[in-house]
TORKE-433804 format. One record per residue (C-alpha): residue number from 0; residue in one letter; x, y, z. Coordinates in Angstrom, 1 decimal, always signed. Each point is the difference from the previous one (the first is absolute). Layout:
N
i: NUM; aa: a; x: X; y: Y; z: Z
...
END
This chain:
326
i: 0; aa: x; x: +3.0; y: -27.1; z: +20.7
i: 1; aa: x; x: +0.0; y: -1.5; z: +3.5
i: 2; aa: x; x: +2.8; y: +2.2; z: +1.3
i: 3; aa: x; x: -1.8; y: +3.2; z: -1.2
i: 4; aa: x; x: -3.2; y: -1.1; z: +1.6
i: 5; aa: x; x: +1.8; y: -0.7; z: +3.3
i: 6; aa: x; x: +1.8; y: +3.4; z: +0.0
i: 7; aa: x; x: -3.3; y: +1.8; z: -0.5
i: 8; aa: x; x: -1.8; y: -2.1; z: +2.6
i: 9; aa: x; x: +2.7; y: +0.7; z: +2.6
i: 10; aa: x; x: -0.2; y: +3.7; z: -0.7
i: 11; aa: x; x: -3.8; y: -0.1; z: +0.2
i: 12; aa: x; x: +0.1; y: -1.8; z: +3.3
i: 13; aa: x; x: +2.4; y: +2.5; z: +1.5
i: 14; aa: x; x: -2.0; y: +3.0; z: -1.2
i: 15; aa: x; x: -3.2; y: -1.6; z: +1.3
i: 16; aa: x; x: +1.3; y: -0.8; z: +3.4
i: 17; aa: x; x: +1.7; y: +3.3; z: +0.5
i: 18; aa: x; x: -2.5; y: +2.4; z: -1.4
i: 19; aa: x; x: -3.4; y: -1.4; z: -1.2
i: 20; aa: x; x: -0.8; y: -2.4; z: +2.8
i: 21; aa: x; x: +0.6; y: +2.5; z: +2.8
i: 22; aa: x; x: -2.2; y: +2.5; z: -1.8
i: 23; aa: x; x: -2.8; y: -2.5; z: -0.3
i: 24; aa: x; x: +0.2; y: -0.9; z: +3.7
i: 25; aa: x; x: +0.1; y: +3.6; z: +0.9
i: 26; aa: x; x: -3.1; y: +0.7; z: -2.1
i: 27; aa: x; x: -1.9; y: -3.0; z: +1.5
i: 28; aa: x; x: +0.0; y: -1.8; z: -3.4
i: 29; aa: x; x: +1.7; y: -3.2; z: +1.0
i: 30; aa: x; x: -2.7; y: -1.9; z: -1.9
i: 31; aa: x; x: +1.6; y: +1.3; z: -3.3
i: 32; aa: x; x: +3.5; y: -1.3; z: +0.6
i: 33; aa: x; x: -0.2; y: -2.4; z: -2.9
i: 34; aa: x; x: -1.2; y: +2.7; z: -2.4
i: 35; aa: x; x: +2.6; y: +2.4; z: +1.5
i: 36; aa: x; x: +2.7; y: -2.5; z: -0.9
i: 37; aa: x; x: -1.2; y: -0.1; z: -3.6
i: 38; aa: x; x: -0.2; y: +3.8; z: -0.1
i: 39; aa: x; x: +3.6; y: +0.1; z: +1.3
i: 40; aa: x; x: +1.0; y: -1.8; z: -3.2
i: 41; aa: x; x: -1.5; y: +2.7; z: -2.1
i: 42; aa: x; x: +1.5; y: +2.7; z: +2.1
i: 43; aa: x; x: +3.5; y: -1.6; z: -0.4
i: 44; aa: x; x: -0.5; y: -0.2; z: -3.8
i: 45; aa: x; x: -0.9; y: +3.7; z: +0.0
i: 46; aa: x; x: +3.0; y: +1.0; z: +2.0
i: 47; aa: x; x: +2.3; y: -1.9; z: -2.3
i: 48; aa: x; x: -1.6; y: +1.6; z: -3.0
i: 49; aa: x; x: +0.4; y: +3.5; z: +1.4
i: 50; aa: x; x: +3.6; y: -0.8; z: +0.8
i: 51; aa: x; x: +0.7; y: -1.0; z: -3.6
i: 52; aa: x; x: -1.8; y: +3.0; z: -1.3
i: 53; aa: x; x: +2.1; y: +2.4; z: +2.2
i: 54; aa: x; x: +3.3; y: -1.8; z: -0.5
i: 55; aa: x; x: -0.2; y: -0.9; z: -3.7
i: 56; aa: x; x: -2.8; y: +1.7; z: -2.0
i: 57; aa: x; x: +0.2; y: +3.5; z: +1.5
i: 58; aa: x; x: +3.7; y: +0.3; z: -0.7
i: 59; aa: x; x: -0.6; y: -1.2; z: -3.6
i: 60; aa: x; x: -2.6; y: +2.8; z: -0.4
i: 61; aa: x; x: +2.5; y: +2.6; z: +1.1
i: 62; aa: x; x: +2.7; y: -1.5; z: -2.3
i: 63; aa: x; x: -2.1; y: -0.1; z: -3.2
i: 64; aa: x; x: -3.4; y: +1.8; z: +0.4
i: 65; aa: x; x: -2.4; y: +0.5; z: -2.9
i: 66; aa: x; x: -1.0; y: +3.4; z: +1.2
i: 67; aa: x; x: +1.0; y: +2.4; z: +2.8
i: 68; aa: x; x: -2.1; y: -0.1; z: +3.2
i: 69; aa: x; x: -2.3; y: +3.0; z: +0.1
i: 70; aa: x; x: -2.9; y: -1.1; z: +2.2
i: 71; aa: x; x: +1.3; y: -1.4; z: +3.2
i: 72; aa: x; x: -3.4; y: +0.3; z: +1.7
i: 73; aa: x; x: -1.6; y: -2.4; z: -2.4
i: 74; aa: x; x: +2.9; y: -2.4; z: +0.6
i: 75; aa: x; x: -0.5; y: +0.2; z: +3.8
i: 76; aa: x; x: -3.7; y: -0.9; z: -0.5
i: 77; aa: x; x: +1.1; y: -3.0; z: -2.1
i: 78; aa: x; x: +2.3; y: -1.0; z: +2.9
i: 79; aa: x; x: -3.0; y: +0.0; z: +2.3
i: 80; aa: x; x: -1.8; y: -2.4; z: -2.4
i: 81; aa: x; x: +3.1; y: -2.2; z: +0.0
i: 82; aa: x; x: +0.2; y: -0.2; z: +3.8
i: 83; aa: x; x: -3.7; y: -0.7; z: +0.3
i: 84; aa: x; x: +0.2; y: -2.9; z: -2.3
i: 85; aa: x; x: +3.5; y: -1.5; z: +0.5
i: 86; aa: x; x: -0.2; y: +0.1; z: +3.8
i: 87; aa: x; x: -3.3; y: -1.8; z: +0.0
i: 88; aa: x; x: -2.3; y: +2.8; z: +1.2
i: 89; aa: x; x: -2.3; y: -0.6; z: -3.0
i: 90; aa: x; x: -0.1; y: -3.7; z: +0.7
i: 91; aa: x; x: -0.6; y: +0.6; z: +3.6
i: 92; aa: x; x: -3.1; y: +2.1; z: -0.9
i: 93; aa: x; x: -1.2; y: -2.8; z: -2.3
i: 94; aa: x; x: +0.5; y: -2.5; z: +2.8
i: 95; aa: x; x: -2.5; y: +1.7; z: +2.2
i: 96; aa: x; x: -2.5; y: +0.9; z: -2.8
i: 97; aa: x; x: +0.0; y: -2.2; z: -3.1
i: 98; aa: x; x: +1.8; y: -3.1; z: +1.0
i: 99; aa: x; x: -3.0; y: -1.5; z: +1.9
i: 100; aa: x; x: -2.1; y: +0.6; z: -3.1
i: 101; aa: x; x: +2.6; y: -1.7; z: -2.2
i: 102; aa: x; x: +0.2; y: -3.0; z: +2.3
i: 103; aa: x; x: -3.8; y: -0.2; z: +0.0
i: 104; aa: x; x: -0.2; y: +0.2; z: -3.7
i: 105; aa: x; x: +2.7; y: -2.7; z: -0.6
i: 106; aa: x; x: -1.7; y: -2.2; z: +2.6
i: 107; aa: x; x: -3.3; y: +0.2; z: -1.8
i: 108; aa: x; x: +1.6; y: -0.5; z: -3.4
i: 109; aa: x; x: +1.7; y: -3.2; z: +1.2
i: 110; aa: x; x: -3.3; y: -1.2; z: +1.4
i: 111; aa: x; x: -1.7; y: +0.6; z: -3.3
i: 112; aa: x; x: +2.7; y: -2.1; z: -1.7
i: 113; aa: x; x: +2.7; y: +2.5; z: -1.0
i: 114; aa: x; x: +2.9; y: -2.2; z: -1.3
i: 115; aa: x; x: +3.3; y: +0.6; z: +1.6
i: 116; aa: x; x: +3.2; y: -1.3; z: -1.4
i: 117; aa: x; x: +3.7; y: +0.6; z: +0.1
i: 118; aa: x; x: +1.3; y: +1.4; z: -3.3
i: 119; aa: x; x: +3.4; y: -1.7; z: +0.4
i: 120; aa: x; x: -1.8; y: -3.4; z: +0.3
i: 121; aa: x; x: -0.9; y: +0.1; z: -3.7
i: 122; aa: x; x: +3.5; y: -1.3; z: -0.8
i: 123; aa: x; x: +0.7; y: -2.6; z: +2.7
i: 124; aa: x; x: +3.7; y: -0.6; z: +0.6
i: 125; aa: x; x: +1.2; y: +2.9; z: -2.1
i: 126; aa: x; x: -1.2; y: +2.6; z: +2.6
i: 127; aa: x; x: +1.4; y: -1.8; z: +3.1
i: 128; aa: x; x: +2.7; y: +2.6; z: -0.3
i: 129; aa: x; x: -0.9; y: +3.1; z: +2.0
i: 130; aa: x; x: +1.5; y: +2.4; z: -2.5
i: 131; aa: x; x: -1.9; y: -1.4; z: -2.9
i: 132; aa: x; x: -3.2; y: +0.1; z: +2.0
i: 133; aa: x; x: +0.7; y: +3.6; z: +1.0
i: 134; aa: x; x: +0.6; y: +0.9; z: -3.7
i: 135; aa: x; x: -3.3; y: -1.6; z: -1.0
i: 136; aa: x; x: -2.0; y: +2.1; z: +2.5
i: 137; aa: x; x: +2.0; y: +3.1; z: -0.9
i: 138; aa: x; x: -1.0; y: -0.4; z: -3.6
i: 139; aa: x; x: -3.6; y: -0.6; z: +1.0
i: 140; aa: x; x: -0.3; y: +3.1; z: +2.2
i: 141; aa: x; x: +1.9; y: +2.1; z: -2.5
i: 142; aa: x; x: -2.5; y: -0.9; z: -2.7
i: 143; aa: x; x: -2.8; y: +0.9; z: +2.4
i: 144; aa: x; x: +1.7; y: +3.3; z: +0.8
i: 145; aa: x; x: +0.2; y: +0.8; z: -3.6
i: 146; aa: x; x: -3.8; y: -0.4; z: -0.5
i: 147; aa: x; x: -0.8; y: +1.8; z: +3.2
i: 148; aa: x; x: +2.0; y: +2.9; z: -1.3
i: 149; aa: x; x: -1.8; y: -0.2; z: -3.4
i: 150; aa: x; x: -3.3; y: +0.2; z: +1.9
i: 151; aa: x; x: +1.1; y: +3.1; z: +2.0
i: 152; aa: x; x: +0.5; y: +1.8; z: -3.3
i: 153; aa: x; x: -2.9; y: -1.6; z: -2.0
i: 154; aa: x; x: -2.9; y: +0.6; z: +2.3
i: 155; aa: x; x: -0.9; y: +3.6; z: +0.5
i: 156; aa: x; x: -1.1; y: -0.2; z: +3.6
i: 157; aa: x; x: +3.2; y: -1.9; z: +0.9
i: 158; aa: x; x: +2.2; y: +2.5; z: -1.9
i: 159; aa: x; x: -1.5; y: +2.8; z: +2.1
i: 160; aa: x; x: +1.7; y: -1.6; z: +3.0
i: 161; aa: x; x: +3.2; y: -1.2; z: -1.7
i: 162; aa: x; x: +0.6; y: +3.4; z: -1.5
i: 163; aa: x; x: +1.4; y: +1.1; z: +3.3
i: 164; aa: x; x: +2.9; y: -2.3; z: -0.5
i: 165; aa: x; x: +0.7; y: +1.6; z: -3.4
i: 166; aa: x; x: -0.4; y: +3.6; z: +1.2
i: 167; aa: x; x: +3.5; y: +0.1; z: +1.5
i: 168; aa: x; x: +2.0; y: +2.2; z: -2.3
i: 169; aa: x; x: +3.2; y: -0.5; z: +2.0
i: 170; aa: x; x: +0.4; y: -3.8; z: +0.0
i: 171; aa: x; x: +2.5; y: -1.5; z: +2.4
i: 172; aa: x; x: +0.7; y: -3.2; z: +1.8
i: 173; aa: x; x: -2.7; y: +0.9; z: +2.4
i: 174; aa: x; x: -2.8; y: +0.3; z: -2.6
i: 175; aa: x; x: -1.0; y: -3.7; z: -0.3
i: 176; aa: x; x: -2.4; y: +0.1; z: +3.0
i: 177; aa: x; x: -1.6; y: +3.3; z: -1.0
i: 178; aa: x; x: -3.5; y: -1.5; z: -0.4
i: 179; aa: x; x: -3.5; y: +0.7; z: +1.1
i: 180; aa: x; x: -0.7; y: -2.3; z: +3.0
i: 181; aa: x; x: -3.2; y: -1.2; z: -1.7
i: 182; aa: x; x: +2.0; y: -1.0; z: -3.1
i: 183; aa: x; x: +2.3; y: -1.9; z: +2.3
i: 184; aa: x; x: -2.9; y: -1.8; z: +1.7
i: 185; aa: x; x: -1.3; y: -1.1; z: -3.4
i: 186; aa: x; x: +3.4; y: -1.1; z: -1.2
i: 187; aa: x; x: +0.8; y: -1.9; z: +3.2
i: 188; aa: x; x: -3.4; y: -1.7; z: +0.1
i: 189; aa: x; x: +0.5; y: -1.5; z: -3.5
i: 190; aa: x; x: +3.6; y: -1.1; z: +0.9
i: 191; aa: x; x: -1.1; y: -1.6; z: +3.3
i: 192; aa: x; x: -2.9; y: -1.9; z: -1.7
i: 193; aa: x; x: +2.4; y: -1.2; z: -2.7
i: 194; aa: x; x: +2.5; y: -1.1; z: +2.6
i: 195; aa: x; x: -2.7; y: -2.0; z: +1.7
i: 196; aa: x; x: -1.1; y: -1.7; z: -3.2
i: 197; aa: x; x: +3.4; y: -1.0; z: -1.3
i: 198; aa: x; x: +1.3; y: -1.1; z: +3.4
i: 199; aa: x; x: +3.2; y: +1.9; z: +0.3
i: 200; aa: x; x: +1.9; y: -0.6; z: +3.2
i: 201; aa: x; x: +0.2; y: +3.0; z: +2.4
i: 202; aa: x; x: +3.7; y: +0.1; z: -0.1
i: 203; aa: x; x: +0.1; y: +0.1; z: -3.8
i: 204; aa: x; x: -2.7; y: +2.6; z: +0.0
i: 205; aa: x; x: +2.0; y: +2.3; z: +2.2
i: 206; aa: x; x: +3.1; y: -0.5; z: -2.1
i: 207; aa: x; x: -1.9; y: +0.8; z: -3.2
i: 208; aa: x; x: -1.6; y: +3.1; z: +1.4
i: 209; aa: x; x: +3.4; y: +1.2; z: +1.4
i: 210; aa: x; x: +1.8; y: -0.5; z: -3.3
i: 211; aa: x; x: -2.8; y: +1.6; z: -1.9
i: 212; aa: x; x: -0.1; y: +3.1; z: +2.2
i: 213; aa: x; x: +3.7; y: +0.5; z: +0.0
i: 214; aa: x; x: +0.2; y: -0.3; z: -3.8
i: 215; aa: x; x: -2.9; y: +2.5; z: -0.4
i: 216; aa: x; x: +1.9; y: +2.4; z: +2.3
i: 217; aa: x; x: +2.9; y: -0.1; z: -2.4
i: 218; aa: x; x: -2.3; y: +0.4; z: -3.0
i: 219; aa: x; x: -1.4; y: +3.2; z: +1.3
i: 220; aa: x; x: +3.4; y: +1.5; z: +0.9
i: 221; aa: x; x: +1.2; y: +3.3; z: -1.5
i: 222; aa: x; x: +2.7; y: -2.0; z: -1.7
i: 223; aa: x; x: +1.2; y: +0.1; z: -3.6
i: 224; aa: x; x: +0.5; y: -3.7; z: -0.3
i: 225; aa: x; x: -0.9; y: -2.6; z: -2.6
i: 226; aa: x; x: +1.1; y: -3.7; z: -0.2
i: 227; aa: x; x: +1.1; y: -0.1; z: -3.6
i: 228; aa: x; x: -1.7; y: -1.6; z: -3.0
i: 229; aa: x; x: -0.2; y: -3.5; z: +1.6
i: 230; aa: x; x: -0.3; y: +1.0; z: +3.6
i: 231; aa: x; x: -3.0; y: +2.3; z: -0.7
i: 232; aa: x; x: -1.8; y: -3.1; z: -1.2
i: 233; aa: x; x: +0.8; y: -2.1; z: +3.0
i: 234; aa: x; x: -0.8; y: +2.4; z: +2.9
i: 235; aa: x; x: -1.8; y: +3.3; z: +0.3
i: 236; aa: x; x: +2.4; y: +2.9; z: +0.3
i: 237; aa: x; x: -0.5; y: +3.6; z: +1.3
i: 238; aa: x; x: +0.0; y: +1.1; z: -3.7
i: 239; aa: x; x: -2.7; y: -2.5; z: -1.0
i: 240; aa: x; x: -2.4; y: +0.9; z: +2.9
i: 241; aa: x; x: +0.7; y: +3.8; z: -0.3
i: 242; aa: x; x: -1.4; y: -0.3; z: -3.6
i: 243; aa: x; x: -3.2; y: -1.3; z: +1.6
i: 244; aa: x; x: -0.2; y: +3.2; z: +2.2
i: 245; aa: x; x: +0.7; y: +2.4; z: -2.9
i: 246; aa: x; x: -2.5; y: +2.8; z: -0.5
i: 247; aa: x; x: -2.2; y: -0.7; z: -3.0
i: 248; aa: x; x: +2.0; y: -3.0; z: -1.1
i: 249; aa: x; x: +0.4; y: -2.9; z: +2.4
i: 250; aa: x; x: -3.5; y: -0.3; z: +1.6
i: 251; aa: x; x: -2.3; y: +2.3; z: -1.9
i: 252; aa: x; x: +0.6; y: -0.7; z: -3.7
i: 253; aa: x; x: -0.2; y: -3.3; z: -1.9
i: 254; aa: x; x: +2.5; y: +0.7; z: -2.8
i: 255; aa: x; x: +2.5; y: -1.5; z: -0.8
i: 256; aa: x; x: -1.4; y: -3.0; z: +1.9
i: 257; aa: x; x: -1.0; y: -2.9; z: -2.2
i: 258; aa: x; x: -3.1; y: -0.8; z: +2.1
i: 259; aa: x; x: -2.3; y: +3.0; z: -0.6
i: 260; aa: x; x: -2.1; y: -0.7; z: +3.1
i: 261; aa: x; x: +2.9; y: +0.0; z: +2.3
i: 262; aa: x; x: -0.4; y: +3.6; z: +1.4
i: 263; aa: x; x: +3.7; y: +0.4; z: +0.4
i: 264; aa: x; x: +3.1; y: -2.0; z: +0.0
i: 265; aa: x; x: +2.7; y: -1.6; z: +2.3
i: 266; aa: x; x: -2.4; y: -1.4; z: +2.6
i: 267; aa: x; x: +2.3; y: -2.7; z: +1.2
i: 268; aa: x; x: +0.9; y: -0.4; z: +3.7
i: 269; aa: x; x: +3.2; y: -2.0; z: -0.1
i: 270; aa: x; x: +0.3; y: -1.5; z: -3.4
i: 271; aa: x; x: -0.5; y: +1.8; z: -3.3
i: 272; aa: x; x: -1.0; y: -3.4; z: -1.6
i: 273; aa: x; x: -3.8; y: +0.6; z: +0.5
i: 274; aa: x; x: +0.2; y: +3.4; z: -1.7
i: 275; aa: x; x: +1.9; y: -1.7; z: -2.9
i: 276; aa: x; x: -2.5; y: -2.8; z: -0.2
i: 277; aa: x; x: -3.1; y: +2.2; z: +0.2
i: 278; aa: x; x: +1.3; y: +2.8; z: -2.2
i: 279; aa: x; x: +0.4; y: +2.7; z: +2.6
i: 280; aa: x; x: +3.8; y: +0.3; z: +0.1
i: 281; aa: x; x: +1.9; y: +3.2; z: -0.9
i: 282; aa: x; x: +3.8; y: -0.2; z: +0.0
i: 283; aa: x; x: +0.7; y: +3.5; z: -1.2
i: 284; aa: x; x: +3.2; y: +1.2; z: +1.7
i: 285; aa: x; x: -1.2; y: +3.4; z: +1.4
i: 286; aa: x; x: -0.8; y: +1.6; z: +3.3
i: 287; aa: x; x: -3.1; y: +2.2; z: -0.2
i: 288; aa: x; x: -1.7; y: +2.2; z: +2.6
i: 289; aa: x; x: -2.4; y: -1.9; z: +2.3
i: 290; aa: x; x: -3.5; y: +0.9; z: +1.1
i: 291; aa: x; x: -3.6; y: +0.1; z: -1.3
i: 292; aa: x; x: -1.0; y: +2.1; z: -3.0
i: 293; aa: x; x: -2.7; y: +1.9; z: +1.9
i: 294; aa: x; x: +2.7; y: +1.3; z: +2.4
i: 295; aa: x; x: +1.7; y: +1.9; z: -2.8
i: 296; aa: x; x: -2.7; y: +0.6; z: -2.6
i: 297; aa: x; x: -3.0; y: +2.1; z: +1.0
i: 298; aa: x; x: -3.5; y: -1.3; z: -0.6
i: 299; aa: x; x: -2.8; y: +1.8; z: -1.9
i: 300; aa: x; x: -0.4; y: +2.3; z: +3.0
i: 301; aa: x; x: +3.7; y: +0.8; z: +0.1
i: 302; aa: x; x: +0.5; y: -2.0; z: +3.2
i: 303; aa: x; x: +2.8; y: -2.4; z: +1.0
i: 304; aa: x; x: -0.9; y: -3.0; z: +2.2
i: 305; aa: x; x: +1.3; y: +0.1; z: +3.5
i: 306; aa: x; x: +0.9; y: -3.4; z: +1.4
i: 307; aa: x; x: +0.8; y: +1.4; z: +3.4
i: 308; aa: x; x: +3.3; y: +0.9; z: +1.8
i: 309; aa: x; x: -0.2; y: -2.0; z: +3.2
i: 310; aa: x; x: -0.9; y: -3.6; z: +0.9
i: 311; aa: x; x: -3.5; y: +0.7; z: +1.2
i: 312; aa: x; x: -0.9; y: +2.5; z: -2.8
i: 313; aa: x; x: +1.2; y: -2.5; z: -2.6
i: 314; aa: x; x: -2.2; y: -2.7; z: +1.5
i: 315; aa: x; x: -3.0; y: +2.3; z: +0.3
i: 316; aa: x; x: +0.3; y: +1.2; z: -3.6
i: 317; aa: x; x: +0.2; y: -3.6; z: -1.2
i: 318; aa: x; x: -3.4; y: -0.6; z: +1.7
i: 319; aa: x; x: -1.4; y: +3.1; z: -1.6
i: 320; aa: x; x: +1.2; y: -1.1; z: -3.5
i: 321; aa: x; x: -1.5; y: -3.5; z: +0.6
i: 322; aa: x; x: -3.4; y: +1.6; z: +0.8
i: 323; aa: x; x: +0.2; y: +2.4; z: -2.9
i: 324; aa: x; x: +0.1; y: +3.1; z: +2.2
i: 325; aa: x; x: +3.5; y: +1.2; z: -1.1
END
């Protein structure tokens, strides 16, 4: 792993010295050079992800699409979400708003006796290998992601925010980051707290997030692809995740899920194992239309729910849903 880390570190240093550091000096923010260097790492990860999406996944969509593209405006809005998140703009906003609160909270919890340990120290000697350590943390965060996703569908108030993600009826590689910003704040707060508690190294955390985001981009692609009987049970495919987004099937009904309180199926982030263990897996080989039921089925007043067309309208309508005003 050392050579991979070195290549990334060299690229991060060059990007920082040529772009980020001059900008910080120009803005009179030289006191943030250390934080700027860390942010450069996230920026580099995002640029690499977008490059893979454009060079690999977008051509795959054109080669074997599930459905023809009919709503390019909706896709352009999803691209804006992707740029905001993958280029670090969302993290930049958190840095100036919520990061001080997180630091204060963790400081107080440590003072009050919050135990901190490194997950990979539970098996001394075995986890001296960096790859094994990375896999252990990957499994831990993937299990956490599964239960966060279950919560987004189980709790009515949380679903009112998360429904924005499911309202995209033209799913593409750009759809993964189509989330309400408040939903993202809640998700990231849980993940950051978990990372602090289990002691994951910063470099490993960046690698896990980068791998997870890129895999989720592939999962949301407009791509008729599955991994075969065995592969579907090893890693989540576009077919597996599209089932989760299916109107009236994946995230709104419980049948044929074994766990009747699941409120849907196929919640996994990277691995389908948690869905298999907790009875929420659905391996039907089909590609259904995506969206939310109230977008296509009128309510008692004959109305369809409008989730908004642009970025700000989608965010505003999410707040209205949360408050019960929409």
